[in-house]
Every structure is written in C-alpha cells, then in structure tokens.
MIDOSE-1310 file (N, C-alpha, C; in nm, 2 decimals, decimal comma, always signed):
residues 80
mdiq	-2,34/+0,49/+1,38/-2,20/+0,54/+1,38/-2,21/+0,69/+1,33; -2,15/+0,78/+1,40/-2,15/+0,92/+1,36/-2,03/+0,95/+1,27; -2,04/+1,07/+1,21/-1,94/+1,11/+1,11/-1,80/+1,12/+1,18; -1,79/+1,16/+1,30/-1,66/+1,18/+1,37/-1,59/+1,04/+1,39
klkt	-1,67/+0,94/+1,42/-1,61/+0,81/+1,43/-1,56/+0,76/+1,29; -1,64/+0,79/+1,19/-1,60/+0,75/+1,05/-1,47/+0,82/+1,01; -1,46/+0,95/+1,04/-1,34/+1,03/+1,01/-1,22/+0,97/+1,08; -1,24/+0,94/+1,21/-1,13/+0,88/+1,28/-1,09/+0,74/+1,22
ffmw	-1,18/+0,66/+1,19/-1,16/+0,53/+1,13/-1,08/+0,55/+1,00; -1,13/+0,63/+0,91/-1,06/+0,65/+0,78/-0,93/+0,72/+0,79; -0,91/+0,80/+0,89/-0,78/+0,86/+0,91/-0,68/+0,76/+0,95; -0,71/+0,67/+1,05/-0,62/+0,57/+1,09/-0,60/+0,46/+0,98
ctim	-0,70/+0,43/+0,90/-0,68/+0,34/+0,79/-0,58/+0,40/+0,69; -0,60/+0,53/+0,66/-0,51/+0,60/+0,56/-0,37/+0,60/+0,62; -0,35/+0,63/+0,74/-0,22/+0,64/+0,80/-0,15/+0,50/+0,80; -0,22/+0,40/+0,85/-0,16/+0,26/+0,85/-0,13/+0,21/+0,71
ngal	-0,23/+0,22/+0,62/-0,20/+0,17/+0,48/-0,10/+0,26/+0,41; -0,09/+0,39/+0,44/+0,01/+0,47/+0,38/+0,15/+0,43/+0,43; +0,16/+0,40/+0,56/+0,29/+0,36/+0,61/+0,33/+0,22/+0,55; +0,23/+0,13/+0,54/+0,27/+0,01/+0,47/+0,31/+0,03/+0,33
lllw	+0,24/+0,12/+0,26/+0,28/+0,15/+0,12/+0,42/+0,21/+0,11; +0,45/+0,30/+0,21/+0,58/+0,36/+0,21/+0,69/+0,26/+0,24; +0,66/+0,17/+0,34/+0,76/+0,07/+0,37/+0,79/-0,02/+0,25; +0,68/-0,06/+0,18/+0,69/-0,15/+0,07/+0,77/-0,08/-0,04
timc	+0,74/+0,05/-0,07/+0,81/+0,12/-0,17/+0,96/+0,13/-0,13; +0,99/+0,16/-0,01/+1,14/+0,16/+0,03/+1,20/+0,03/+0,01; +1,13/-0,08/+0,05/+1,19/-0,21/+0,03/+1,21/-0,24/-0,12; +1,12/-0,20/-0,20/+1,14/-0,22/-0,35/+1,25/-0,14/-0,41
vfam	+1,27/-0,02/-0,36/+1,37/+0,07/-0,41/+1,51/+0,03/-0,36; +1,52/+0,01/-0,23/+1,66/+0,00/-0,17/+1,70/-0,15/-0,14; +1,60/-0,24/-0,13/+1,64/-0,38/-0,10/+1,57/-0,48/-0,19; +1,56/-0,45/-0,32/+1,49/-0,54/-0,41/+1,57/-0,68/-0,42
dwvy	+1,70/-0,68/-0,41/+1,77/-0,81/-0,42/+1,74/-0,89/-0,30; +1,74/-0,83/-0,18/+1,71/-0,91/-0,06/+1,57/-0,97/-0,06; +1,48/-0,88/-0,11/+1,34/-0,93/-0,12/+1,33/-1,04/-0,22; +1,39/-1,03/-0,33/+1,39/-1,13/-0,43/+1,45/-1,26/-0,38
rtqc	+1,56/-1,26/-0,31/+1,62/-1,38/-0,26/+1,53/-1,44/-0,15; +1,47/-1,36/-0,07/+1,38/-1,41/+0,03/+1,26/-1,48/-0,03; +1,19/-1,42/-0,13/+1,07/-1,47/-0,18/+1,10/-1,58/-0,28; +1,21/-1,59/-0,34/+1,25/-1,69/-0,44/+1,25/-1,83/-0,38
rwfp	+1,27/-1,83/-0,25/+1,27/-1,96/-0,18/+1,14/-2,03/-0,19; +1,03/-1,95/-0,18/+0,89/-2,01/-0,19/+0,83/-2,01/-0,33; +0,86/-1,90/-0,40/+0,80/-1,88/-0,53/+0,91/-1,86/-0,64; +0,98/-1,97/-0,69/+1,08/-1,95/-0,78/+1,03/-1,89/-0,91
mpke	+1,10/-1,78/-0,96/+1,07/-1,71/-1,08/+1,19/-1,63/-1,12; +1,19/-1,59/-1,25/+1,30/-1,51/-1,30/+1,29/-1,37/-1,23; +1,41/-1,30/-1,22/+1,41/-1,17/-1,15/+1,33/-1,07/-1,23; +1,33/-1,07/-1,36/+1,25/-0,97/-1,44/+1,10/-0,99/-1,41
sftv	+1,05/-1,11/-1,40/+0,91/-1,13/-1,37/+0,88/-1,09/-1,23; +0,97/-1,12/-1,14/+0,95/-1,07/-1,00/+0,94/-0,92/-0,99; +1,02/-0,85/-1,06/+1,02/-0,71/-1,06/+0,89/-0,65/-1,11; +0,84/-0,71/-1,22/+0,72/-0,67/-1,28/+0,60/-0,69/-1,18
vmys	+0,60/-0,81/-1,12/+0,49/-0,84/-1,03/+0,50/-0,75/-0,91; +0,61/-0,72/-0,85/+0,62/-0,63/-0,73/+0,58/-0,49/-0,76; +0,62/-0,44/-0,88/+0,58/-0,30/-0,91/+0,43/-0,29/-0,95; +0,38/-0,40/-1,01/+0,24/-0,40/-1,04/+0,15/-0,41/-0,92
flgl	+0,19/-0,49/-0,82/+0,12/-0,50/-0,70/+0,13/-0,37/-0,62; +0,25/-0,31/-0,62/+0,27/-0,18/-0,56/+0,17/-0,07/-0,61; +0,16/-0,07/-0,75/+0,07/+0,03/-0,81/-0,07/+0,00/-0,78; -0,11/-0,13/-0,78/-0,25/-0,17/-0,74/-0,28/-0,13/-0,60
fkif	-0,19/-0,16/-0,51/-0,21/-0,13/-0,37/-0,22/+0,03/-0,35; -0,14/+0,10/-0,42/-0,16/+0,25/-0,41/-0,29/+0,30/-0,46; -0,34/+0,24/-0,56/-0,48/+0,27/-0,61/-0,58/+0,24/-0,51; -0,57/+0,12/-0,45/-0,67/+0,08/-0,34/-0,66/+0,17/-0,22
vltf	-0,54/+0,21/-0,18/-0,53/+0,29/-0,06/-0,59/+0,43/-0,09; -0,57/+0,48/-0,21/-0,63/+0,61/-0,24/-0,78/+0,60/-0,25; -0,83/+0,50/-0,32/-0,97/+0,48/-0,35/-1,05/+0,45/-0,22; -1,00/+0,36/-0,14/-1,08/+0,31/-0,03/-1,04/+0,37/+0,11
naip	-0,94/+0,45/+0,11/-0,90/+0,51/+0,24/-0,89/+0,66/+0,23; -0,81/+0,71/+0,15/-0,78/+0,85/+0,14/-0,90/+0,93/+0,09; -0,96/+0,89/-0,02/-1,07/+0,97/-0,08/-1,19/+0,97/+0,02; -1,23/+0,86/+0,08/-1,34/+0,87/+0,18/-1,31/+0,96/+0,29
yval	-1,18/+0,96/+0,34/-1,14/+1,04/+0,45/-1,15/+1,19/+0,41; -1,11/+1,23/+0,29/-1,12/+1,36/+0,25/-1,26/+1,40/+0,23; -1,34/+1,31/+0,18/-1,49/+1,34/+0,16/-1,55/+1,37/+0,29; -1,52/+1,29/+0,39/-1,57/+1,31/+0,53/-1,52/+1,45/+0,59
limg	-1,40/+1,48/+0,56/-1,35/+1,61/+0,60/-1,43/+1,73/+0,54; -1,46/+1,71/+0,41/-1,53/+1,82/+0,34/-1,67/+1,83/+0,40; -1,73/+1,71/+0,42/-1,87/+1,71/+0,47/-1,88/+1,78/+0,61; -1,78/+1,76/+0,69/-1,77/+1,82/+0,81/-1,78/+1,83/+0,94
C-alpha cells in the first residue's frame, strides 16, 4: 500500500468520523431530551447520569477521532 492510498484512507476516515462527531454533538446540544427519552426505553437511568455518560463518550470519541484519524492524516500530508 502506497502513501497516496493511505492519505486517501485517513482523509475519508477523518471526514466520516468527523461528520458522526458533529451529528452526535448537534444531537446532544439541541435534542438531548429526545435522545434521553429514546434511550431510556432500553437503558433506564436518571437524566443526570445520562448526561454525564453522553458527554463523557462524546469527549472520548473526539479524542479517538483526533488520535486515530486526524493526526495520522496530517502526518501523511507532512510526509508527502
């Protein structure tokens, strides 16, 4: 596998995971009550706990996207 294919791969991984992160963030900011009602059917928990879990996973996902998608893509761009 050459560097050009790796660049393309990490570019699309970064775009798709970034879009998912953006969608998740928008859902958490603007539709948290709807998400809570939807998820509470399967996983009953207090709303305060749900909010902490959602924002914790959101932060963890952001770290993973940056670490495993964006940083390798930028490194491949620098390499050249």
